[in-house]
VMD Tcl script that draws the C-alpha trace (Angstrom):
set ca {
  {-256.37 -47.46 230.68}
  {-256.51 -43.95 229.39}
  {-258.46 -41.33 231.27}
  {-261.32 -39.59 229.51}
  {-260.01 -36.69 227.46}
  {-256.46 -38.00 227.23}
  {-254.63 -38.19 223.95}
  {-253.65 -41.54 222.56}
  {-249.92 -40.79 222.27}
  {-248.84 -42.63 225.41}
  {-251.10 -45.65 225.06}
  {-250.53 -48.93 223.28}
  {-252.81 -51.17 221.24}
  {-253.21 -53.37 224.31}
  {-255.11 -50.47 225.94}
  {-257.79 -50.42 223.28}
  {-261.00 -51.80 224.76}
  {-264.51 -52.76 223.74}
  {-266.92 -49.84 224.04}
  {-264.39 -47.01 223.75}
  {-265.36 -43.95 221.70}
  {-262.55 -42.07 219.95}
  {-262.93 -38.60 218.46}
  {-261.10 -37.58 215.30}
  {-261.31 -34.22 213.55}
  {-263.90 -35.50 211.07}
  {-265.54 -38.53 212.72}
  {-265.95 -40.78 215.75}
  {-264.86 -44.40 216.08}
  {-266.63 -46.80 218.48}
  {-264.85 -50.08 219.22}
  {-267.51 -52.80 219.06}
  {-265.46 -55.99 219.51}
  {-261.80 -56.58 220.22}
  {-259.96 -59.79 219.41}
  {-256.32 -60.85 219.55}
  {-255.58 -59.46 216.08}
  {-258.73 -57.78 214.79}
  {-260.94 -54.88 215.86}
  {-264.60 -54.53 214.90}
  {-265.51 -50.85 214.89}
  {-268.07 -48.32 213.69}
  {-267.05 -45.01 212.14}
  {-269.72 -42.34 212.42}
  {-270.07 -38.60 211.91}
  {-271.84 -38.08 215.27}
  {-271.72 -40.17 218.47}
  {-274.68 -42.52 218.81}
  {-275.50 -42.43 215.10}
  {-277.79 -45.33 214.11}
  {-277.54 -47.61 211.08}
  {-273.74 -47.49 210.83}
  {-272.04 -50.52 209.30}
  {-269.53 -52.42 211.45}
  {-266.08 -52.61 209.86}
  {-263.03 -54.78 210.64}
  {-259.37 -53.80 210.87}
  {-256.10 -55.15 212.20}
  {-255.29 -53.89 215.73}
  {-251.96 -52.36 214.70}
  {-253.50 -50.67 211.67}
  {-256.28 -49.15 213.76}
  {-253.85 -48.00 216.42}
  {-251.67 -46.35 213.76}
  {-254.75 -44.65 212.30}
  {-255.79 -43.28 215.71}
  {-252.28 -42.03 216.48}
  {-251.70 -40.47 213.07}
  {-254.96 -38.54 213.30}
  {-254.39 -37.50 216.94}
  {-257.57 -39.22 218.11}
  {-258.86 -38.34 221.56}
  {-260.57 -40.85 223.84}
  {-264.01 -39.42 224.56}
  {-265.68 -42.31 226.38}
  {-264.06 -45.12 228.34}
  {-265.38 -48.66 227.98}
  {-268.21 -49.65 230.30}
}
mol new
graphics top color blue
foreach p $ca { graphics top sphere $p radius 0.5 }
foreach p [lrange $ca 0 end-1] q [lrange $ca 1 end] { graphics top cylinder $p $q radius 0.2 }
display resetview
């Protein structure tokens, strides 16, 4: 797994885990559920924001999105 504060460049989609919080320049992404092919996640403007809708994406698509936007892992899964 990635250490807190590491960039996502050296990781792979297999290292995505339930509960992780990723920081982008404009938002945060919390991984809610992780399946074989799909990721359930919440995109919010501030960590811990309430009332945010859960969205679904393909694992590879989400990983590409995180890499392209140079996302940083803020919080490791519990």
